[in-house]
C-alpha positions in Angstrom: 0.0 0.0 0.0 1.5 3.3 -1.0 1.8 6.1 1.5 1.0 9.8 0.7 4.6 10.6 0.1 6.9 11.6 -2.8 10.6 10.5 -2.7 13.0 13.2 -4.1 16.4 11.9 -5.2 19.3 14.0 -6.7 21.5 12.1 -9.2 24.7 12.5 -11.2 26.2 9.2 -12.6 24.6 7.0 -9.9 24.0 3.8 -12.0 25.8 1.7 -9.4 23.8 3.1 -6.4 20.4 4.1 -7.7 18.8 0.7 -8.3 19.1 -0.1 -4.6 17.6 3.2 -3.5 14.7 2.8 -5.9 14.0 -0.8 -4.8 14.1 0.3 -1.1 11.2 2.8 -1.6 9.1 0.7 -4.0 6.8 -0.7 -1.3 5.6 2.7 0.0 6.3 5.6 -2.3 3.4 7.0 -4.2 5.7 8.9 -6.5 9.5 9.0 -7.1 11.1 12.1 -8.5 14.7 12.1 -9.8 16.4 15.4 -10.4 19.5 14.7 -12.6 22.3 17.1 -13.3 23.7 15.7 -16.5 24.5 12.0 -16.0 26.5 10.3 -18.7 25.9 6.8 -17.5 22.7 4.8 -17.3 21.3 6.7 -14.3 18.4 8.3 -16.2 17.5 5.1 -18.0 17.5 3.1 -14.7 15.3 5.7 -13.0 12.7 5.6 -15.8 12.7 1.8 -16.0 11.8 1.8 -12.3 8.9 4.1 -12.9 10.5 7.3 -11.5 9.9 10.7 -13.1 13.1 12.3 -14.3 13.8 16.1 -14.4 17.0 17.8 -15.6 18.6 20.7 -13.8 22.2 22.0 -13.8 24.0 21.5 -10.5 25.2 24.5 -8.4 25.0 23.0 -4.9 22.8 20.5 -3.1 20.6 23.2 -1.4 19.7 24.8 -4.7 19.1 21.4 -6.3 16.8 20.3 -3.5 14.8 23.5 -3.5 14.5 23.4 -7.3 13.1 19.9 -7.1 10.6 21.0 -4.5 9.5 23.9 -6.6 9.5 22.5 -10.1 8.4 18.9 -10.1 4.8 19.2 -9.1 4.9 17.4 -5.8 1.3 17.2 -4.5 1.5 14.5 -1.8 1.2 15.7 1.8 4.7 14.4 2.6 8.1 14.6 0.8 11.1 12.3 1.5 14.5 13.6 0.6 16.7 10.5 -0.1 20.3 10.4 -1.5 20.9 8.1 -4.5 23.4 6.1 -2.4 21.0 5.6 0.6 18.7 2.7 1.3 15.5 2.8 3.3 15.7 0.1 6.0 12.6 -2.2 6.5 11.6 -0.7 9.8 11.4 2.8 8.3 9.5 1.5 5.2 7.0 -0.1 7.6 6.6 3.2 9.5 5.9 5.1 6.3 3.4 2.5 5.1 1.5 2.1 8.4 2.4 5.0 10.7 2.8 8.1 8.6 -1.0 8.8 8.5 -1.1 9.0 12.3 1.5 11.7 12.7 -0.1 14.8 14.4 -0.9 17.8 12.2 1.4 20.1 14.0 4.4 18.0 13.0 6.2 19.5 10.0 9.3 17.4 10.0 10.3 13.8 10.9 13.9 13.0 12.1 15.3 9.6 11.2 18.6 7.9 11.8 21.3 7.6 9.2 23.8 4.8 9.4 27.0 4.8 7.3 28.5 1.7 5.7 32.1 2.2 4.6 34.0 -0.4 2.7 31.2 -2.7 3.5 31.1 -2.2 7.3 28.5 -0.4 9.3 30.3 2.4 11.2 28.7 2.3 14.6 31.1 4.2 16.8 33.2 7.4 16.8 30.0 9.5 17.3 28.9 8.6 13.8 25.7 6.6 14.8 23.0 7.4 15.5 22.8 10.7 13.7 19.3 12.1 13.3 18.4 14.1 10.3 15.1 15.6 9.0 14.5 13.9 5.7 10.7 13.5 5.8 8.6 16.7 5.9 5.3 18.3 5.0 5.3 19.4 1.4 5.4 23.1 1.1 6.3 23.8 4.7 10.0 23.0 4.7 13.0 24.3 2.7 16.6 23.4 2.4 18.9 26.0 3.9 21.2 27.8 1.5 24.5 26.3 2.7 27.4 25.1 0.5 28.2 22.2 2.8 26.3 20.1 5.3 23.0 21.6 4.4 19.9 20.7 6.3 16.1 21.0 6.0 14.8 24.0 7.9 11.6 23.2 9.9 9.6 25.9 11.5 7.0 23.6 13.2 7.3 20.6 15.4 9.8 17.8 14.7 8.9 14.2 15.4 11.7 11.6 15.9 11.4 8.1 14.6 13.9 5.4 15.6 14.3 3.9 12.1 17.1 4.1 9.6 18.3 4.9 6.2 21.7 3.4 5.3 24.3 5.2 3.4 26.0 2.5 1.3 27.9 4.1 -1.5 29.2 1.4 -4.0 31.8 3.7 -5.6 35.5 3.1 -4.9 37.7 4.9 -2.3 39.3 7.0 -5.0 35.9 8.5 -5.7 35.3 9.1 -2.0 38.6 11.0 -1.6 38.0 13.0 -4.8 34.6 14.0 -3.5 35.9 15.1 -0.2 38.6 17.2 -1.9 35.8 18.9 -3.8 33.8 19.3 -0.5 36.9 20.9 1.1 36.7 23.8 -1.4 33.0 24.3 -0.5 33.7 24.3 3.2 36.6 26.7 2.7 34.3 29.1 1.0 32.0 28.9 4.0 34.9 29.6 6.3 36.1 32.6 4.3 32.5 33.9 3.9 31.2 32.9 7.3 29.4 36.1 8.1 27.6 36.2 4.7 26.7 32.5 4.8 25.3 32.8 8.4 23.2 35.7 7.3 21.5 33.8 4.5 17.7 33.7 5.1 16.6 30.3 6.5 20.0 29.3 7.7 20.2 26.8 10.6 21.6 28.8 13.5 24.0 27.3 16.0 22.3 26.7 19.4 23.7 24.6 22.2 20.3 23.7 23.5 18.5 23.5 20.2 17.8 20.6 17.8 20.5 17.9 17.1 21.6 19.8 14.0 21.7 23.2 15.8 23.7 21.7 18.6 26.2 20.1 16.2 26.6 23.4 14.4 27.2 25.2 17.8 29.9 22.7 18.7 31.5 23.0 15.3 31.5 26.8 15.5 32.3 27.5 19.1 34.5 24.5 20.1 36.1 23.0 17.0 36.1 26.4 15.2 38.1 28.0 18.0 40.8 25.4 18.2 44.3 25.9 16.8 44.5 25.6 13.0 45.5 22.1 11.8 46.0 20.8 15.4 42.3 20.8 15.9 41.8 18.1 13.2 44.2 15.8 15.0 42.5 16.4 18.4 39.1 15.8 16.7 40.4 12.5 15.3 41.7 11.4 18.7 38.4 12.3 20.3 36.5 10.3 17.7 38.8 7.3 17.5 39.6 6.8 21.2 37.1 8.6 23.4 34.1 7.8 21.2 35.4 4.2 20.6 36.0 4.5 16.8 38.6 1.8 17.2 35.8 -0.7 17.7 34.8 -0.3 14.0 37.7 -2.6 12.9 40.1 -1.9 10.0 37.3 -0.3 7.9 36.5 2.1 10.8 40.2 2.9 11.3 40.4 4.0 7.6 37.1 5.9 7.8 37.7 7.8 11.0 41.2 8.8 9.9 40.1 10.0 6.5 36.9 11.7 7.6 37.9 13.1 11.0 41.5 13.9 10.4 42.5 13.9 6.7 39.5 15.8 5.5 39.5 18.4 8.3 43.2 18.9 8.0 42.8 19.5 4.2 40.2 22.2 4.9 42.6 23.9 7.4 45.6 23.6 5.0 43.6 25.3 2.2 42.5 28.0 4.7 46.1 28.6 5.6 47.0 28.8 1.9 44.2 31.2 1.2 45.5 33.5 4.0 49.0 33.4 2.7 48.2 33.8 -1.0 45.4 36.4 -1.7 45.4 35.3 -5.4 44.3 31.8 -4.5 41.7 33.1 -2.1 40.3 35.4 -4.8 40.2 32.6 -7.3 38.2 30.4 -5.0 35.7 33.1 -4.1 35.3 34.1 -7.7 34.8 30.5 -8.8 32.1 29.7 -6.3 30.4 33.0 -6.6 30.2 32.7 -10.4 28.7 29.2 -10.1 25.9 30.8 -8.0 25.3 33.6 -10.6 25.1 31.0 -13.4 
């Protein structure tokens, strides 16, 4: 039985991931909308074969792409579910959406669910990675994606309901793709560091609050604790915190690789680029011009 929900998926060359995502929503989704940004593999064909509706839109950042999908694909169901192409809806969440969604109170605008991460085939349970609650299901027309370049979240004005059920991030692409993606992410995060005041002033931005939602609390800690640490050294301290104090070492060899790359290597790369931008104004200007021009386009 279909639920009154539309699943919105952004894609770019996701032929190895998309079939699993589409299969995981087939039992409950009334409609599946795919917003593609120029795939050159079989992504679009796979989506259409599975019955999804495909729209094309050039990519600027995830926030613009999500909001474009919300505004331009004719979503008319009461609920929308934002799902990444490399994510799978777990059975307990599918069951809730089939049988429990209709009983959610009217004052609830957003539903938080848990995201688990599988890296090199292993579920990363420690290091503060799980459980991480995210608003991915929301009332159509009442919620927008904040205009952030990195780590964007859905902005909910009304009440948020928490469901202890999961989506699983299980990207099938190789490690070289993961590192290349995070190198690209580091440029986006550097832009936010350099333009922090302007980014924070964007309408609808999630504001850092120690006693707010899970997302607001995480952003407060990132801004006021991690953000005030010594440049470069803070990435090492963060890795030690995740790997030892938060028991990341229990995630085995896969976790050892994941926590080192995600908690140390990536954060150190952002700091190194920030140092470089401060030392060489030309490089800073090139980055700001490149990202700003992508917004104007």
